[in-house]
N, C-alpha and C positions, 0 to 999 in steps of 0.2 A: 697253297698257293704254288702254280707250275711257271717255269720258264722253259722257252723252246727255243732253241738256235735255231736260226735260218742264213745261209751264206749270202742274202739279199733282201730287199725289201719289196719285192713284186708282189703283185696281189696274189699271184698264184700260191703264196705261203699262208697267209691266213687261210684263204679257202680251202686249202689242203687240211690245215690244221683242225680247222670247225668243222669239217666235213660231217652232216649229219646234224649238226647243231640246230635247235629249234629256239625262239624265244627272245628276248632282248640283251644288246651286246651293248656295253657303256665303252665308247671310244673317243680317241682324240680326233683331229680333222683328215688323219693320214688317207689319201685317197684310195687305198689299197682295201678297204672296206666297202665301198661301194658297190661292189660285184654282190656281196654278202647281202646288203639291203634290197637288193634287187630280186633275189631269188623270192622274197614274198614270206617266207617262213623267220627271216631275222629282220628284226626291227634295231636300227642303228639309236643310240641313244647320245647324243652329242653333249661335248662338254661346256659349260659355261665359261670355265676358268681361260680356256682358249679364246674364246669372244672376248672377255676381259681383258685379256692379255694385249690384243692389238689394239685396243683402244688406249690403254696405258700406255702404251709404247707412244702412241701420236700424243699423248697430253704431257708424257716428260719432255719430248722434243717441241713442245710449244704450240702444237696446232689447233689450239683455240677450244670454244666453248660446246662443240658439238660432242668431240670425244668426251671433253668433261661431263657433260650430259648423259651422255652413254654410260659412264662409269657410275655415276650416282645413281642412276636407275637400275643398273646391274646389282650395286652395291645393297638396294633395300631387299632385293631379292635373297642374297647372302645371308642378311638380318635375319630374315625368317628362317631361313637353314640353322642359324646359328641358335635359335630359339627350340627348335624341335629336333633338333641332334639326339639320337638315342632314344625316340620314342617309336611307338609300335608303328609299322608301315601303313595301315587305317588312320591311324591319326594324323600321320605327316600327310597323306594324301588329301584328309579333310581339311587340314590347315591352308595347305596348298592351293586347293579349290577355292577356298573364301578369300585367303591375302593373296597369294602369287599370281594366280590367275589372270586378274584383273590388271595387275603391272605389267604381264607377259602381253595380253592383249592389246595394252596400250602402247607396248614398245614397237612393236611391228609395224604399225602406221607409221608412227614416228620417225623411224629408220627410212622408211621408203619416202618420206616425205623428204627427209634431208638428202638422201641420197639423189633425188630429184634436182636439187639446189646446188649440187657441188659438181666440180669436173670430175668425170669418169675414170681418168687418169691417175687421179691421187692416191695417196696410201690409204685416206679416211674412205672414200669411196671402195676400195678394197675390204677394208675390215667390215664394213656395212653389208658389202655382196657378202662376206664370206659368212657372216650370221644367218642372211636372209635366205641363202641357199641352202642352210642347214636347219631351218627354223623348224620343221616337221619333228625331229628328232631332237631339239635344243626343248620341245615342249614335253616330250614323254614325260620327265621327271614329274608332272603336274598330274599326271594319270595314276600312276604307279609309286606308291610309298617307299617301295623297296629301293627303288632308283637315285641314285644320287645327284647333285646340280651338277656335278663336276667327277673327273677321274682322278683327282689330286692324288687318292690314297696308293692308285696303281703308279702316279708319275713319281709320288716319294719311292715306293718300293723299289723300280728300277732305275732311280737314277745312280745308286753306288753302283751298278753294274753297268750303265751304261759309260761311267768315268772310266771304269777298270776293265772297259771291252779287250783292248789293245792286248793287255796282259792276260786277258781271259782266255782268247784264242790260241796260246801257247805254240803258236806258228802251224796250228791245223786246224781245219774244221772238228776234226775228231776230239781237238782238246776244248775247244769251246761248247761242244755236246755234252762233254763230262762236267765241264763248268755249270753249265744250264740244270742237269741233274743235282749237284751239291747246291746251287743256289736254290732249286727248288726246295730241298729237305731242310736248309736255313731259314729261309723264309717261312717256311710251315711252323718250324719249331717257334719262330717269333710269333707267330699268330695262334700259337697253343700254349705260349707262356714256358714252354721248355727252353731251358739254357742250351743253344747251339753248340758250344764247344765240348761240353762235357757229353752231350748225345752223340756228336762225331766219333770222340775218342772211346764210348761206350762200345759203338757199332762198329768200327774197326779191330776193335778187341776181340768182340764176337765172331766178327769174321774170320780173321787170323786164328781163331781157335777153332775154327771147324763149325760156325752156327749152321744148323740144317737148311739148305735151299727150299725145304716144304715149310719153312716156319720163316718166311721173310717177313710175313704183316706183324711178327714180334719186333722187328727191327724200325718199323715206321715211325715217325714221330710221335702221332697219336696215341702208341702204347706205350708212353714214357710219362710219368708224372710231372707234373708241372715244377720248376725252379721254385725254390732250391733242394729238392727234394731227391733229385738225380745223385746217384753214388759217383763219388770221387773215384777217376780210372788214374792208375798211375802211368 
């Protein structure tokens, strides 16, 4: 897993970072990705959790039956995902085609119908337009079993850093860039079940003891055994 620091949220940042990338990119609703989707060699798979969140906030605020019905329809998609989580991509696609696609195909005209019945200035109309304007990307998970229905895994991974970002800046862009490197190493350790604290202590000790630069690959997380086999470092 990799974190990259940028001093702002302009579209130029993801464009530069993903230069040369071809394939499917799973994203939230951030508008900066739009240019990437227009390149033709990048498909944007949008997040159903972000769609659901907007209706949830309206339902919590007592906005009535349309928001609740939207939540119920989206919940049916998530129920299917719960059942097929961890299965092979081909099997997930087959189940989605058989069970999820009819639900998604029925949801779009239902949203359009409800949008035509309500004031276009309401938050409910805004939530519906948010979904409809991203519909092609919301449907990509139906065609590819490798794509998730949302990007919640990434959201959970970046939340601690987002909450701590002011401290991570350390007063400079350079400090934030260094923290992005450390965070990338720590999260990669977690993915590989390598104990992060022991890993960092061992790497720092090796560097202090003049570990050869030509053998930096030996210091990468994937070169370490899974916890708890990592030797303790004083």
